[in-house]
C-alpha positions in Angstrom: 0.0 0.1 -0.1 1.5 3.4 -1.0 -0.7 5.6 1.3 -0.1 9.0 2.0 -0.4 10.1 5.8 -1.7 13.7 4.6 -4.7 12.3 2.3 -8.1 12.0 4.2 -8.8 8.7 2.4 -7.1 5.4 2.5 -6.8 2.7 -0.1 -9.7 0.2 0.0 -12.1 2.6 1.7 -15.5 3.2 0.1 -17.6 6.3 -0.5 -20.8 7.3 -1.8 -19.8 10.3 -4.1 -21.3 12.6 -6.9 -19.2 13.0 -10.2 -18.9 16.7 -10.4 -16.9 16.8 -13.7 -14.8 14.8 -16.4 -11.2 15.3 -16.7 -9.2 15.5 -19.9 -8.6 11.9 -20.2 -12.3 11.0 -19.7 -12.2 10.0 -16.1 -14.8 11.4 -13.8 -13.7 13.8 -10.9 -15.0 13.4 -7.4 -14.2 15.0 -4.2 -14.1 13.2 -0.8 -13.4 15.9 2.0 -11.8 18.0 -0.3 -9.5 15.5 -1.8 -9.6 15.0 -5.6 -10.2 11.3 -6.9 -10.4 10.1 -10.4 -13.1 7.5 -11.3 -12.9 5.5 -14.6 -16.0 4.6 -16.4 -18.4 7.2 -15.2 -19.8 10.4 -16.5 -20.7 13.9 -15.0 -23.8 13.6 -12.9 -23.5 10.2 -11.8 -23.9 9.2 -8.2 -21.9 6.1 -7.3 -20.3 4.0 -4.6 -16.5 4.1 -5.2 -13.5 2.1 -3.8 -10.4 3.7 -3.3 -7.4 1.9 -5.3 -4.4 4.2 -5.1 -3.7 7.3 -3.0 -1.3 9.8 -4.0 0.0 13.0 -2.4 -2.6 15.5 -4.1 -5.1 12.9 -5.7 -6.2 9.4 -5.9 -7.7 7.0 -8.2 -11.0 4.8 -7.5 -13.1 2.4 -9.4 -17.1 2.5 -9.4 -18.4 -0.5 -7.6 -22.1 0.5 -7.8 -24.5 2.9 -9.4 -26.5 4.5 -6.7 -29.9 6.6 -6.7 -29.3 9.9 -5.7 -30.6 10.6 -2.1 -33.6 13.2 -2.2 -32.7 16.7 -1.0 -35.0 18.4 1.7 -36.4 21.4 0.3 -35.3 24.5 2.2 -38.6 26.4 1.1 -42.0 25.0 0.4 -43.6 25.7 -2.7 -47.6 26.5 -2.5 -50.1 27.3 -5.1 -52.2 30.4 -5.3 -55.2 29.0 -3.6 -52.9 27.5 -0.6 -51.5 31.1 -0.4 -55.0 32.7 -0.2 -55.9 30.3 2.5 -52.8 31.3 4.8 -53.4 35.1 4.2 -57.1 34.8 5.5 -56.6 35.7 9.4 -58.3 33.0 11.5 -60.8 34.4 14.0 -59.1 35.5 17.4 -60.4 34.6 20.6 -59.2 38.2 21.9 -61.1 41.3 21.2 -59.1 43.7 19.2 -59.2 47.2 21.0 -57.3 50.4 20.8 -56.6 51.0 24.3 -53.1 49.4 24.2 -53.3 48.0 27.8 -54.6 51.2 29.5 -56.5 48.8 31.8 -53.1 47.5 33.1 -51.9 51.0 34.0 -54.7 51.7 36.1 -53.8 48.8 38.3 
């Protein structure tokens, strides 16, 4: 094993990665903990399980061992249609009486 102590990955480890781009020689490029890995036989946008084959000082090489289904991401904001928006805008009836005295009754006590 030709491991580098500075690399955040080790030979034989497996990771689930997204292929972010393709290099000049056609290998997919993925990153694990900021470390660049070249993966043969994949294309940009693939989501795969990889096994690390070789670790160098600044990069490494891996092979795709399984095609994975991309995990669903939770939406940060919910999408609503016009009818739902109108329902939300309607104020529910309040159990409190709306007055203009702004707590004057409390001042009297």
